[in-house]
N, C-alpha and C positions, 0 to 999 in steps of 0.2 A: 184692705190693701194698703201697704206702706208707700208713702211718697218718698222716693229715694233722694229727692232734692230738699226735703224738709230738714231744717236744722235740728240737731239733737245735742244735748249737753255731753261733752266728753269728760270734763273735769270742772271743779270749782275751787277757787282760791280766796283767801281772806283779803287779798289786795291785787291791784292791777298789774304789778311788776311781774310776778310769776306767770300770770295768765298771758301777758304779752310775750314773755319769753317762750312759752309753749306754742303760741300762735306762730311766732317767727320760726321756731324749729320745725313745726308741721309744714309751714310754707316751703322751707328748704327741702322737704321730702315730697313736695308736689301735692300736698293736701291743703285744700282751702279751709281756713278756720277764721273765726272772729271772736272778739271779746264782747261780752254783754254784761252790763251791770257795773261798769267801772265807776260811775259817779256815786253809786250807793255803797260800793265796796269799802271805801275808806271812811265812811260815816260810822261813827261809834255811838251807839245808843243801846237800848235794851235788846234790840234785835239787829245786830250788824248785818249788812248785806254781804253776799258772796259774789265774786266776779266769776262768771262762767266762760268757758271756752266752748264754742259751738262749732260743730262740723256737719257736713251733709250726711244724711243717713247712709248713703251709698259708700261713704268713706269710713264708716264706723269701725269695721274690723281692722283696716290698716292703721287708722288713727289710734285705736286702743293698743295695738301691738307696739306702735312707735312710742306711745305715752309711757308704757311700762319700761321700755328701753331708756327713754329720756330721763325718767325719774331716778334710775340707778346709774346714770352716766358718770356722775362725779364721785361716786363711792369707791371707784377703783383707782383714784388718783393717790399716789404716794406723796403727800405734802412735804415729807422730809427731803424730797429730791427736787422741789420746786424753788427756783431762785426768785425771791420777791424783791431783790435789790436792797439797797441801803435805806434805812429810815432817814427821812429829812426832818430835822428839828424845826419847829415853828419859830419864827422870829419874834 
């Protein structure tokens, strides 16, 4: 029998930044998530660590569906129509 409150891995990233962005986005959707392995994720050796995003087993389907949507979110932006402002020269 599956414990629906048991945490499962939704995704893994090579650094904590993207993992935390996904956790924040999931939270905005009402899905509890947390980052695991952040300390070892940035460590570079022969076996670098991965930073995992964990969700409850009961949220697995919703989290997976949202993760697919989240991954493709920026691909539809037409960067030719985005005003980034003027470049400021360094003094």
